[in-house]
MARGUVO-185833 format. One record per residue (C-alpha): residue number from 0; residue in three letters; x, y negated, z. Coordinates in Angstrom, 3 decimals. Each point is the difference from the previous one (the first is absolute). Layout:
{pt NUM 'ALA' {X Y Z}}
...
This chain:
{pt 0 'MET' {97.554 -48.856 142.415}}
{pt 1 'THR' {-3.709 0.744 0.117}}
{pt 2 'THR' {-1.534 3.048 -1.503}}
{pt 3 'GLU' {-3.275 -0.117 -1.845}}
{pt 4 'ALA' {-2.891 1.734 1.657}}
{pt 5 'PRO' {-1.341 2.921 -1.978}}
{pt 6 'PRO' {-3.191 -0.867 -1.908}}
{pt 7 'ARG' {-3.205 0.859 1.786}}
{pt 8 'ARG' {-1.993 2.787 -1.575}}
{pt 9 'ARG' {-3.347 -1.199 -1.325}}
{pt 10 'VAL' {-3.188 1.896 0.624}}
{pt 11 'THR' {-1.599 0.743 -3.356}}
{pt 12 'SER' {-3.656 0.378 -0.931}}
{pt 13 'LEU' {0.494 3.737 -0.481}}
{pt 14 'GLU' {1.125 0.443 3.597}}
{pt 15 'VAL' {-2.999 -1.975 1.181}}
{pt 16 'LEU' {-2.232 2.280 -2.079}}
{pt 17 'CYS' {1.510 3.124 1.578}}
{pt 18 'VAL' {-0.525 -1.388 3.498}}
{pt 19 'VAL' {-3.608 -0.937 -0.794}}
{pt 20 'LEU' {-0.737 3.444 -1.472}}
{pt 21 'VAL' {1.492 1.795 3.007}}
{pt 22 'ALA' {-1.907 -2.263 2.393}}
{pt 23 'ALA' {-3.229 0.585 -1.945}}
{pt 24 'LEU' {0.487 3.770 0.145}}
{pt 25 'LEU' {0.681 -0.039 3.733}}
{pt 26 'ALA' {-2.894 -2.341 0.782}}
{pt 27 'GLN' {-2.540 1.347 -2.465}}
{pt 28 'HIS' {-2.430 1.181 2.693}}
{pt 29 'TRP' {0.128 -3.345 1.781}}
{pt 30 'LEU' {-0.446 -1.870 -3.278}}
{pt 31 'ALA' {-2.940 2.226 -0.916}}
{pt 32 'SER' {-1.781 -0.908 3.238}}
{pt 33 'VAL' {0.715 -3.725 -0.332}}
{pt 34 'LEU' {-0.774 -0.255 -3.720}}
{pt 35 'ASP' {-3.074 2.216 -0.024}}
{pt 36 'VAL' {-1.062 -0.913 -3.545}}
{pt 37 'PRO' {-0.310 2.995 -2.360}}
{pt 38 'ALA' {1.104 -1.871 -3.145}}
{pt 39 'LEU' {2.957 -1.548 1.806}}
{pt 40 'GLN' {1.024 3.356 1.429}}
{pt 41 'THR' {-0.197 1.598 -3.445}}
{pt 42 'GLY' {2.090 -2.763 -1.570}}
{pt 43 'ALA' {2.631 0.197 2.743}}
{pt 44 'THR' {0.189 3.773 -0.358}}
{pt 45 'VAL' {0.458 -0.233 -3.767}}
{pt 46 'PHE' {2.675 -2.700 0.331}}
{pt 47 'VAL' {2.042 1.974 2.527}}
{pt 48 'ALA' {-0.473 3.201 -2.013}}
{pt 49 'VAL' {1.185 -1.595 -3.265}}
{pt 50 'CYS' {3.060 -1.582 1.607}}
{pt 51 'VAL' {0.983 2.995 2.127}}
{pt 52 'GLN' {-0.589 2.362 -2.919}}
{pt 53 'ALA' {2.030 -2.050 -2.474}}
{pt 54 'LEU' {2.836 -1.230 2.241}}
{pt 55 'PRO' {1.957 3.296 0.210}}
{pt 56 'PHE' {-0.060 0.343 -3.781}}
{pt 57 'LEU' {0.987 -3.647 -0.391}}
{pt 58 'VAL' {2.978 0.700 2.276}}
{pt 59 'LEU' {0.869 3.011 -2.165}}
{pt 60 'GLY' {-0.150 -2.200 -3.079}}
{pt 61 'VAL' {2.318 -2.669 1.368}}
{pt 62 'LEU' {2.443 2.695 1.141}}
{pt 63 'VAL' {0.102 1.334 -3.568}}
{pt 64 'SER' {0.332 -3.589 -1.210}}
{pt 65 'GLY' {2.926 -0.633 2.349}}
{pt 66 'ALA' {1.681 3.227 -1.072}}
{pt 67 'ILE' {-0.266 -1.007 -3.657}}
{pt 68 'ALA' {1.521 -3.403 0.760}}
{pt 69 'ALA' {2.884 1.378 2.066}}
{pt 70 'PHE' {0.876 3.335 -1.554}}
{pt 71 'VAL' {-1.250 0.000 -3.603}}
{pt 72 'SER' {1.735 -2.289 -2.461}}
{pt 73 'ALA' {-1.633 -1.558 -3.023}}
{pt 74 'ASP' {2.451 1.866 -2.233}}
{pt 75 'ALA' {-1.051 3.347 1.478}}
{pt 76 'LEU' {-3.673 -0.720 -0.586}}
{pt 77 'ARG' {0.645 -1.061 -3.584}}
{pt 78 'LYS' {1.884 3.253 -0.643}}
{pt 79 'VAL' {-2.789 2.177 1.416}}
{pt 80 'LEU' {-2.915 -1.660 -1.807}}
{pt 81 'PRO' {-0.482 0.455 -3.751}}
{pt 82 'LYS' {0.696 -3.065 -2.089}}
{pt 83 'ARG' {-3.291 0.067 -1.912}}
{pt 84 'ALA' {-3.217 -1.012 1.766}}
{pt 85 'ALA' {-1.825 2.858 -1.745}}
{pt 86 'LEU' {2.088 2.419 2.096}}
{pt 87 'ALA' {0.753 -2.115 3.095}}
{pt 88 'VAL' {-3.674 -0.649 0.835}}
{pt 89 'PRO' {-1.027 3.699 0.160}}
{pt 90 'VAL' {3.159 0.741 2.020}}
{pt 91 'ALA' {-1.048 -2.661 2.517}}
{pt 92 'GLY' {-3.443 1.592 0.196}}
{pt 93 'VAL' {1.502 3.410 0.742}}
{pt 94 'ALA' {2.298 -1.601 2.609}}
{pt 95 'GLY' {-3.121 -1.027 1.899}}
{pt 96 'ILE' {-0.671 3.689 0.696}}
{pt 97 'ALA' {3.251 0.330 1.941}}
{pt 98 'LEU' {-0.485 -3.004 2.319}}
{pt 99 'PRO' {-3.000 0.268 2.360}}
{pt 100 'ASN' {-0.678 -3.736 0.280}}
{pt 101 'CYS' {-3.371 -1.611 0.508}}
{pt 102 'GLU' {-0.899 -3.104 -1.986}}
{pt 103 'CYS' {1.352 -2.299 2.731}}
{pt 104 'ALA' {3.377 1.741 0.010}}
{pt 105 'ALA' {0.359 -0.065 -3.788}}
{pt 106 'VAL' {-0.181 -3.812 -0.277}}
{pt 107 'PRO' {3.359 -0.853 1.655}}
{pt 108 'VAL' {1.615 2.920 -1.836}}
{pt 109 'ALA' {-1.238 -1.402 -3.326}}
{pt 110 'ARG' {1.423 -3.417 0.838}}
{pt 111 'ARG' {3.343 1.525 0.904}}
{pt 112 'LEU' {0.115 1.930 -3.273}}
{pt 113 'ILE' {-0.576 -3.211 -1.955}}
{pt 114 'GLN' {2.768 -1.737 1.970}}
{pt 115 'GLN' {2.277 2.893 -0.918}}
{pt 116 'GLU' {-0.654 -0.869 -3.687}}
{pt 117 'VAL' {-2.281 2.972 -0.632}}
{pt 118 'PRO' {-2.499 -0.853 -2.779}}
{pt 119 'ALA' {-3.192 -1.435 1.441}}
{pt 120 'SER' {-2.088 2.505 -1.972}}
{pt 121 'VAL' {1.737 2.797 1.913}}
{pt 122 'ALA' {-0.537 -1.756 3.351}}
{pt 123 'VAL' {-3.739 -0.549 -0.531}}
{pt 124 'THR' {-0.415 3.601 -1.169}}
{pt 125 'PHE' {1.595 1.230 3.210}}
{pt 126 'LEU' {-2.081 -2.502 1.966}}
{pt 127 'LEU' {-3.193 1.653 -1.251}}
{pt 128 'ALA' {1.164 3.629 -0.157}}
{pt 129 'ALA' {1.664 0.447 3.398}}
{pt 130 'PRO' {-3.087 -0.526 2.189}}
{pt 131 'ALA' {-2.337 2.009 -2.234}}
{pt 132 'VAL' {1.766 3.140 -1.249}}
{pt 133 'ASN' {2.301 0.969 2.859}}
{pt 134 'PRO' {-0.475 3.412 1.672}}
{pt 135 'ILE' {-1.471 -1.417 3.225}}
{pt 136 'VAL' {-2.866 -1.665 -1.873}}
{pt 137 'LEU' {-0.677 3.039 -2.164}}
{pt 138 'VAL' {-0.018 2.356 2.996}}
{pt 139 'ALA' {-2.347 -2.341 1.873}}
{pt 140 'THR' {-2.323 -0.020 -3.016}}
{pt 141 'ALA' {0.031 3.803 -0.151}}
{pt 142 'VAL' {-0.858 0.207 3.697}}
{pt 143 'ALA' {-2.789 -2.578 -0.336}}
{pt 144 'PHE' {-1.520 1.803 -3.018}}
{pt 145 'PRO' {0.380 3.716 0.819}}
{pt 146 'GLY' {-0.829 2.336 -2.844}}
{pt 147 'GLN' {0.212 -2.812 -2.573}}
{pt 148 'PRO' {3.548 0.081 -1.450}}
{pt 149 'SER' {-1.255 -1.898 -3.036}}
{pt 150 'MET' {-0.363 -3.074 2.230}}
{pt 151 'VAL' {3.701 0.146 0.887}}
{pt 152 'VAL' {1.028 0.454 -3.652}}
{pt 153 'ALA' {-2.313 -2.816 -1.129}}
{pt 154 'ARG' {1.359 -2.369 2.635}}
{pt 155 'PHE' {3.572 0.784 -0.997}}
{pt 156 'ALA' {-0.753 -0.454 -3.696}}
{pt 157 'GLY' {-1.950 -3.231 0.437}}
{pt 158 'SER' {2.573 -1.556 2.338}}
{pt 159 'MET' {3.013 1.002 -2.093}}
{pt 160 'ALA' {-1.695 -1.301 -3.147}}
{pt 161 'THR' {-0.717 -3.311 1.764}}
{pt 162 'ALA' {3.635 -0.420 1.030}}
{pt 163 'VAL' {1.440 0.898 -3.407}}
{pt 164 'VAL' {-2.489 -2.121 -1.971}}
{pt 165 'MET' {0.682 -3.036 2.206}}
{pt 166 'GLY' {3.737 0.567 -0.423}}
{pt 167 'PHE' {-0.337 -0.016 -3.787}}
{pt 168 'LEU' {-2.300 -3.040 0.120}}
{pt 169 'TRP' {2.552 -1.871 2.079}}
{pt 170 'ALA' {2.795 0.975 -2.382}}
{pt 171 'ARG' {-2.052 -1.470 -2.862}}
{pt 172 'PHE' {-1.659 -3.050 1.560}}
{pt 173 'GLY' {1.609 -0.663 3.399}}
{pt 174 'ARG' {2.138 -3.063 0.715}}
{pt 175 'MET' {2.697 -0.241 2.613}}
{pt 176 'GLU' {-0.897 -3.607 0.847}}
{pt 177 'TRP' {-3.210 1.287 1.591}}
{pt 178 'PHE' {2.084 1.350 2.888}}
{pt 179 'ALA' {0.881 -2.264 2.913}}
{pt 180 'GLU' {3.456 -1.572 -0.079}}
{pt 181 'ARG' {1.178 2.083 2.966}}
{pt 182 'VAL' {-0.773 3.183 -1.951}}
{pt 183 'MET' {2.184 -1.120 -2.895}}
{pt 184 'ARG' {2.937 -0.780 2.276}}
{pt 185 'ARG' {2.575 2.694 -0.703}}
{pt 186 'LEU' {1.315 1.907 2.996}}
{pt 187 'PRO' {3.657 -0.696 0.815}}
{pt 188 'GLU' {2.327 2.927 -0.511}}
{pt 189 'HIS' {1.459 1.533 3.123}}
{pt 190 'ASP' {3.363 -1.702 0.487}}
{pt 191 'GLY' {1.325 1.852 3.044}}
{pt 192 'SER' {-0.316 -3.014 2.315}}
{pt 193 'ARG' {-2.739 1.792 1.932}}
{pt 194 'SER' {-1.016 3.599 0.337}}
{pt 195 'ARG' {-2.562 1.537 -2.296}}
{pt 196 'TRP' {-2.009 0.952 3.073}}
{pt 197 'GLY' {-0.063 -3.658 1.043}}
{pt 198 'LEU' {-1.292 -0.975 -3.441}}
{pt 199 'PHE' {-2.557 2.816 0.210}}
{pt 200 'ALA' {-1.303 -1.192 3.395}}
{pt 201 'GLU' {-0.136 -3.657 -1.026}}
{pt 202 'THR' {-1.800 0.724 -3.284}}
{pt 203 'ALA' {-2.542 2.339 1.598}}
{pt 204 'ARG' {-0.724 -2.475 2.805}}
{pt 205 'GLN' {-0.505 -2.888 -2.406}}
{pt 206 'ASP' {-2.309 2.018 -2.251}}
{pt 207 'LEU' {-2.050 1.127 2.998}}
{pt 208 'VAL' {-0.390 -3.563 1.259}}
{pt 209 'ASP' {-0.987 -1.214 -3.473}}
{pt 210 'ALA' {-2.632 2.679 -0.571}}
{pt 211 'GLY' {-1.411 0.333 3.517}}
{pt 212 'GLY' {-1.910 -3.274 0.002}}
{pt 213 'PHE' {-1.724 0.784 -3.283}}
{pt 214 'LEU' {-1.009 3.404 1.338}}
{pt 215 'VAL' {-1.832 -1.817 2.799}}
{pt 216 'VAL' {-1.851 -2.186 -2.517}}
{pt 217 'GLY' {-1.030 3.055 -1.996}}
{pt 218 'GLY' {-1.102 1.834 3.151}}
{pt 219 'LEU' {-2.164 -2.910 1.135}}
{pt 220 'THR' {-1.643 -0.214 -3.417}}
{pt 221 'ALA' {-0.706 3.728 -0.056}}
{pt 222 'ALA' {-1.489 -0.180 3.514}}
{pt 223 'VAL' {-2.384 -2.806 -0.935}}
{pt 224 'LEU' {-1.148 1.764 -3.160}}
{pt 225 'ASN' {-0.532 3.288 1.831}}
{pt 226 'VAL' {-2.434 -1.783 2.287}}
{pt 227 'VAL' {-1.750 -1.997 -2.727}}
{pt 228 'VAL' {-0.613 2.865 -2.486}}
{pt 229 'PRO' {-2.992 2.087 1.252}}
{pt 230 'ARG' {0.543 3.737 -0.045}}
{pt 231 'SER' {-3.626 0.555 -1.005}}
{pt 232 'TRP' {0.743 -1.416 -3.446}}
{pt 233 'LEU' {1.999 3.131 -0.849}}
{pt 234 'ASP' {-3.023 2.265 0.428}}
{pt 235 'THR' {-1.751 -1.500 -3.033}}
{pt 236 'LEU' {2.892 0.649 -2.411}}
{pt 237 'GLY' {-0.085 3.796 -0.157}}
{pt 238 'SER' {-2.126 0.178 -3.150}}
{pt 239 'GLN' {1.467 -3.057 -1.805}}
{pt 240 'ILE' {3.365 1.101 -1.323}}
{pt 241 'VAL' {1.059 -3.233 -1.746}}
{pt 242 'LEU' {-1.011 -2.206 2.910}}
{pt 243 'GLY' {1.652 2.475 2.337}}
{pt 244 'ILE' {3.294 -0.280 -1.902}}
{pt 245 'VAL' {-0.076 -3.804 0.168}}
{pt 246 'VAL' {-0.912 -0.098 3.690}}
{pt 247 'MET' {2.551 2.628 1.026}}
{pt 248 'ALA' {2.730 -1.821 -1.938}}
{pt 249 'LEU' {-0.847 -3.251 1.765}}
{pt 250 'LEU' {-0.188 1.734 3.380}}
{pt 251 'ALA' {3.465 1.452 -0.566}}
{pt 252 'VAL' {1.293 -3.546 -0.450}}
{pt 253 'LEU' {-1.878 -1.437 2.968}}
{pt 254 'LEU' {0.414 2.753 2.597}}
{pt 255 'ALA' {3.814 0.117 -0.447}}
{pt 256 'LEU' {0.488 3.556 1.259}}
{pt 257 'CYS' {3.401 1.655 0.156}}
{pt 258 'SER' {0.561 2.502 -2.812}}
{pt 259 'GLU' {0.758 2.760 2.508}}
{pt 260 'ALA' {-3.473 -0.364 1.579}}
{pt 261 'ASP' {-2.369 -1.163 -2.738}}
{pt 262 'ALA' {-0.820 3.556 -1.178}}
{pt 263 'PHE' {-1.742 0.756 3.289}}
{pt 264 'VAL' {-2.128 -3.129 -0.347}}
{pt 265 'ALA' {-0.913 0.951 -3.571}}
{pt 266 'ALA' {-0.823 3.549 1.057}}
{pt 267 'SER' {-2.355 -1.303 2.709}}
{pt 268 'LEU' {-2.162 -1.716 -2.641}}
{pt 269 'ALA' {-1.719 3.258 -0.871}}
{pt 270 'THR' {-2.942 -1.685 -1.759}}
{pt 271 'MET' {2.293 -1.438 -2.666}}
{pt 272 'PRO' {0.959 2.004 -3.119}}
{pt 273 'LEU' {3.647 1.032 -0.374}}
{pt 274 'LEU' {0.753 -2.472 -2.809}}
{pt 275 'PRO' {-0.673 -3.201 2.012}}
{pt 276 'ARG' {1.954 1.472 2.899}}
{pt 277 'LEU' {2.908 0.731 -2.343}}
{pt 278 'VAL' {-0.071 -3.633 -1.151}}
{pt 279 'PHE' {0.167 -1.014 3.667}}
{pt 280 'LEU' {3.097 2.168 0.516}}
{pt 281 'VAL' {1.827 -1.232 -3.114}}
{pt 282 'VAL' {-0.772 -3.714 0.389}}
{pt 283 'GLY' {0.741 -0.256 3.739}}
{pt 284 'PRO' {3.756 0.719 -0.046}}
{pt 285 'ALA' {0.425 -2.161 -3.126}}
{pt 286 'VAL' {-1.736 -3.205 1.097}}
{pt 287 'ASP' {-1.751 -1.145 3.165}}
{pt 288 'ILE' {-0.236 -3.101 2.172}}
{pt 289 'LYS' {2.891 1.022 2.239}}
{pt 290 'LEU' {2.224 0.929 -2.923}}
{pt 291 'PHE' {-0.812 -3.215 -1.884}}
{pt 292 'SER' {1.007 -2.003 3.066}}
{pt 293 'LEU' {3.276 1.905 0.324}}
{pt 294 'GLN' {0.773 -0.381 -3.703}}
{pt 295 'ALA' {-0.714 -3.732 0.071}}
{pt 296 'GLY' {2.273 -0.489 2.994}}
{pt 297 'THR' {2.795 2.338 -1.112}}
{pt 298 'LEU' {0.040 -0.246 -3.802}}
{pt 299 'GLY' {-1.723 -3.335 -0.576}}
{pt 300 'ARG' {-3.514 -1.340 -0.389}}
{pt 301 'ARG' {0.285 -0.502 -3.761}}
{pt 302 'PHE' {0.855 3.668 -0.344}}
{pt 303 'ALA' {-2.799 1.194 2.293}}
{pt 304 'VAL' {-2.821 -1.968 -1.646}}
{pt 305 'ARG' {0.896 1.516 -3.381}}
{pt 306 'PHE' {1.022 3.483 1.076}}
{pt 307 'ALA' {-2.919 0.825 2.304}}
{pt 308 'PRO' {-2.900 -0.588 -2.466}}
{pt 309 'ALA' {1.792 1.861 -2.799}}
{pt 310 'THR' {0.776 2.894 2.341}}
{pt 311 'PHE' {-3.636 0.137 1.132}}
{pt 312 'VAL' {-1.285 0.363 -3.560}}
{pt 313 'VAL' {2.643 2.566 -0.988}}
{pt 314 'ALA' {-0.566 2.047 3.175}}
{pt 315 'VAL' {-3.777 0.145 -0.522}}
{pt 316 'VAL' {0.387 1.060 -3.652}}
{pt 317 'CYS' {2.649 2.635 0.788}}
{pt 318 'ALA' {-2.045 1.380 2.896}}
{pt 319 'VAL' {-3.139 0.284 -2.108}}
{pt 320 'LEU' {1.858 1.732 -2.839}}
{pt 321 'ALA' {1.701 2.406 2.393}}
{pt 322 'GLY' {-3.316 0.739 1.683}}
{pt 323 'VAL' {-1.855 0.614 -3.249}}
{pt 324 'VAL' {2.670 2.433 -1.192}}
{pt 325 'LEU' {0.869 1.804 3.246}}
{pt 326 'LEU' {-3.051 -0.111 2.279}}
């Protein structure tokens, strides 16, 4: 009797990415001497920075996602969340305070919540709230803007309003068929045939492989745009508040900064008024190139092309209103 050979483990694109990033970090001085082109060096630096900055938080997100799949049943989630969307959406927004996820980490968690039969309005509210109102982001904002606590309060208010408004809009107008088929596939209940830790590891690994490739696409896009957009353009916007708001909102989308670090970038733009910089801080964690790519790959392209433009408009309006009242 012959025994079957164990299946060979495949090398995934995520593992290739990790090897390339480590090799690039170790050989950065050699690469800098060989590729002595300022624009190319800047783009490579931005790409590595975006990926290295976001990858730990993406890992955190898939770990939370795996824990939800393995240890939290759909019945438990339904018991915890209020039945009515008018109450469940604000609760999801407040839950974002307790989980210090960046925007990359929140995407797989949102998908897992939907697969656990949590209302989609609750999942998208958490998706927007977690990276923008958690304590790490608020502390970073306070450090970046010393002596200006109103900036921290305005960012919290604008970001929370964005998340809650989008949750209510989804509850009213959203359609489940916009999600990809894999998102709608209900998670199997744990049947005892394998350990919960095995299910946790398998789910987290699969989510990380799924999202890692789209993080690379978003990082490459952000790197190209960082090189193409001249920094000198920002110097002419200090006295034009409306144009400054529009440009800073677009830059937040294009630069694709992590929510834990964007406050320091905004603080460095000292020639800009506070209101455009607040718009930059509210829009960035809600919608950017990297996040759009992750949402399209994880939740579905039909969802992303509808959700991202609506979120952009709502985030700009909420940021402006919060800034006018609080700054």
